[in-house]
N, C-alpha and C positions, 0 to 999 in steps of 0.2 A: 636429648643430645643429637645433633645432626649426623647423618650418615654420609660419608664421602666415598666416592670411587677414585681409585688411584692407579697410576702407572709408576713403576720404579725399576731400578736396576740393582741386581745383586753384586757380590764381589767379583763374579766372573763376567759381568756385563750383560747377563741375561735379563730380558724384560719380563716383569711379572705384573699381573693385574689383580685387583681385589677391591674389597670394601671394608671400611672400618669406621666405627663411631669415634668422634673426636670433638673437642670443644670448638676448635677452629683449624684452619689449614696449617698454621704454624705448629700447633700441638701435634697434628698428625705427622707432619714432616719430621719433627723431633722424635716421635715414637718410632717411625720407620728407620730413622738413622740409628737409633739404639739397637734395632734388630739387624743392622748391617745392610740396609737398603738405602739407595739414593733416590728420593722422590723426583720424578720428571714431569708428572701431570696430576693435579688434584682437582676434583670437581664435586661439589655438593650435589647429592642425589635429590632431585626435586620431582614434581609431578609433570614437568614439561617433557615433551617428546625428545628422545635421543636415539641415535642409531644403536647404541649399546643395549638400550631397553628393548628395542625391536628384536635384536638378535637373541636377547635373553628369552623371549617368548617361544622361540623355536628350539631352544636347547632343553633336552630332557635327560633325566637319569633313570635308567631301568630300575624298576621296583625291586627286582631280585638283588641288584647291586646294593641298594639302600638297606635291604633286610640283612644281607651278609655283613655289610660294614657295621651296622648297628650291633649285631650279635658279636662280632669280633671286638668291637669297642668295649662292650660290657664284659667279655671274658678277660680282656687284657687289663682293664681297670680293676676287676675283681682279683686278678692275680698279683696286684700291687705295683704294676708298671705305672710310672707317672703319666698323667694325662697327656702332656706335651709330647713325650716319647711315643705314646700310643698313636697319637694323631699323625706324627711324622712317619711312623711305620706303615699305617694304613694308607697314607698318601703315596708312599713309595711303591706299594704293592697293588695299587689300583690301576687297572688297565684302561678304563675309560678316561680319555684325555680331559674332557670337561669336568667330570667328577673329581679327577685328580687335582685340577686347578682349584676347584671349590674347597676340597679338603686342605690343600696347601694354604689357601687364604684363611680358612677357619683356624688352622694351626698358627699362622702368623698373628691373628687377632688374639688367640689365647696367650701366645708368648708375649704379646704387647700389653697384657693385663686384663683382657676381657674375660668374662665368664663364658663357659662353653655354650650356655643357652643364648647369650648375647651374640656370640660369633655365628651360631647356627641361624639365628633370626634374620641375618642379612640375606639369606637365600630362602624366602618363603615358598618358592615354587618347588623346592626339594624338601625342606624341613618345614612342614605346615605348622599352624598355630598349636595344634594338639601335641605334636612332637616337641616343640620348643617349651611349652608349658609343663609337660611331664619332666623334661630334663631339668627345667628350673626348679621344680618341686624336689627332684632328687638331689640337686645341689644344696637346697635349703635344708633338707632332712638328713643329708649325709648318706643317702641310699642310692647313689648314682648307678652302681652296677645293677641293682635290682630293677630300677625303673627302665634302664636301657634294655634289659631282658624282656620286660613287659612290652616295651615299644616294638622290639623285634618280633615278638609273638603276635602282637596286634597287626603289624605290617604283613607278616607271613599269612595270617588268616585272611586278611583283605586281598592279598595277592592270589591266594588259593581260590577264593570266591570268584575273582575276575577270570581266572583261568578256566574255572568250571563253566561260567557263562559263555566265554569265548568258544570253548570246546562244544558246548551244546548248540551254539548257533553256527558253527563252522560248516557242517554238512548242509543244512538248509540254505545257507548263503551261497555255497558252491553250486547247489542245484539252481538257485535263482539266477546266478550269473551265467551259468551254462544255458539256461532257458532263454534269457534275454539275448545272449550272443547268437544262439541258434535262430531265434525269431528274427533278430535284426538282419542276419545273413539272408534268410528266406525272403524278408520283405524288401530289402534294399537291392539284392542281386538276383534272386531267383524269380520274384514276381514280375519285374520289368520284362524279362525274356518271354514269359508266358503272355504278357499283355500285347506284345507285338503280334503273336499268333492270333489272339482273340480279336484284335482290331482288324487284322487282314481278313479274318473269317467273318467279320461284322457280327460277332456274337454279342447280344446285349448282356451287360455285366450285372450280376446280382449285387444287391446293396453291400454285403460283406466284402466282396471283391473290390468294388468301387471305393469303399472306405479304406481298405488296405492300400490300394493304389495311390490314393490321396496322401496317406501317411508316408508311403515310399517316396513320392515326389518331394514332400516336405523335407524328409531326411536327406535326400540326395542334394537338394538345392540350398538347404539352410544348415548344413552340417557345421559351418563355422560358428553360427549363432548358438547351436546346441552345445558345441565344445566350450564356448565361452561361458554359457550358463552353468555347465557341469563344473568347470574349473572355478567358477565364482561361488559355488555352493558352500565350501568351507568358510569363506570370508563372510558370506551372508549369515551362516549359522553362528559364527563367532560374534557378529554384530548384534544378532538377536539376543544372544546370551548376555552381552554387555548391557543391553537395555533391560532394566529390571522388570518392567511390566510384561514384556514379551517372555522373559525368562520364567516368570511366575506362571504364565499361561502354559508354557511348554512343560514345566514341571508338574503342573496340575493335570495336563493331558496324560503324561506318563503314569501318574498315580491312578487316574480314572479309566485308563484304557483297559477294556475287558480282558485281553489276553495276557498282557505284561504288567498291568497295574498292580495286582496282588504281589507279584514278585518284587517289583520296585519298592512297594511299601514295606515288605518284609526285610529287604536289604537295608532300607533306610533305618528301620527300627533296630536291626542288628548293629549297624554302624554306630548309632546313637548310644546304645547300651554298652557296646565295647569301649567307646571313647570315654563316656562318663564314668564307667566302672574303673577304668585305668587311671583316670585323673583323680577320682576320689580316693582310691586305694593308695595313690602316690602322695596323698597329703594335700592336694589342691582344694581350697575352700569351695563350697557348693556353688556360690554365685560365679566365681571365676571358672569353675569346671563347666557350668552351664553355658557360659559365654563362649568357651572354646568348643564345646560339643555342638552348639548351634552352628558355628562357622564351618565345622567339618562334617555336618550332616549330609551334604551333597544334594540337598533339595531345598529350594527357596520356600516352598509351602511349609515344610516342616520347620525351616529356620524361623519363619514368622511365628509359628506356634510356640517354639522354644523361647523366642524372644519375649513373648507375652508371659510365658510361664516364669521366666527369669525375673521379670518385673514384679510378678505377684509373689514369688518366693522371697524377694528382697523386702516385701511388705509383711512377711511373717506367715504367708500361707504355705500349704504343703505343695509339693511338686505334682502329685497325682491329680489334684483337683482341676487345675487348668488344662492338663493333658486330656483328662476325661471329657471336659466341656468342649474341647476343640473338635472331638469326634474324628480326628485324624489318626490317633493312635488306637490300635486294637485294645479291647478291654482287658485281656489277660495280662499284658505287661503293665497296664495302668494299675490293676489290682495288686500285682506283685510289688510295684513301686510303693504303693500305699502301705502294704505290710512291712516293707523294708524301712520306711520312714517311721512307722510306729514302733518297730522293734529295734531301731538303731543299726540295722544291717543293710542299709541301702546299697552299698557297693557290692555286697554278697548277692543280693537279689538281682542287681543289674547283671552280674556275672551269669546267674542262672538264666536270665532273659536272653542274653547274648548266645549262650550255649544252645538253648532251646530253638531260637530262631535261626541259628546257623544250620541246625538239622532240618528245620522247616524249609529253609531256602534250598538246601540240597535236594530235598524231596520235590519241591516246586520246580526246580530245574529239570529233574528227570521227567516229571509230568509234562512240562513245557516242550521238552525235546520229543517226547512220544506224540505230542499233539501237532507240533509245528512241521515235523518231517512229512507226514502224509498230506498236510495242507499245501506245502510247497510242491510236492509231487503232483497234486491235483492242479495247482496253479500252472505249473510248467506244462503239464499235459493239456490243460485247457488252452493255453496260448498256442502251442504247436498244433493242436487239433483244429482250432479256429482258422489258423493260417492254411492248413491243408484243405479244410473244407472250402475255404474261399478260392483256392486254386482248382479244386475238383468240380465245383458247381458249374463254372463256364465250360469246362471240358465236357460234362454231361450234356449241356445245352448244345454244344457244337456237334456232338455225336448225333443228337436228335435231328438237327438241321440237315446233317449229311444223309441220314436215313430218309 
């Protein structure tokens, strides 16, 4: 069924925006009219470029808002409050304007007869495939409050992991930025003033000093080009990620990088185990669960491994065998998955894997922090020391000439 974006006015004349599945425009207009809205613009959502789609890519909902909303949704539904009333209450109390508009549209879709999972699926940048699949499983099994609590816990664990990584990298990044700014100031503003003195004294410049002077001249005369390149980097990065071959190479690089590679692999395994365990325990069939888990793995290399594993599971093979043959998954989780398949407790084993690797990731982050901080200090000290040495060497030569 096609998805339409619409603009409409409510009884007070306020303009509302949203998305809704409908057979055609006439059906959508009729559905909106029953809800008390007058449709003013309807457009079928296609793959063609639109300004609304461009704006959508820059809109984000904070993860802690999503966690709290999901948790509140589960508590209110469990308390027996009707789903539609719950959604309207959450909409009214949400402070984020964009998220409030999204929840209002989800509420309208549910009021129009859509299932909650269908309404959430209209916003894949907020409610990903795993979120929607688990909600759909909860609707089918009648355990919606339980699965919403599981989703909230999953999102909370993921958010906590991201915050730990950000906290671990905050101090080294501050050191690096400070070092770069200090070095830039010395090269761009301090060095040229010394160069005038050296040139007047006709002191021959050592190679390090000449190199820094050339860098200084380039920065002073080509700052516009440098600024353009820096501002273009986010767009270049996004373009590389949209090109599948380059995205795979980038993900492979992160997996194999000596310093961060093991941590990236552990995070990927943790996310896979958490997602698959949540899906299976919510009643999602193994093939569908693997399809969602591979899409939410966060790494294209692992995604290709899981895609091949899914194909072989559909032919009757075990999940552990293709994962082991890929050599991308550590042996311990592979063996635990094999035991879980043999004993019929795969979801329980995946929970143990997720719990173990969560602790492993915490330990790896602490080790990484302990290693990265001195490395960044050495790097910053080396940069400043090189610049100072480049300034002092001509001064020593000038003193010798005077003597």
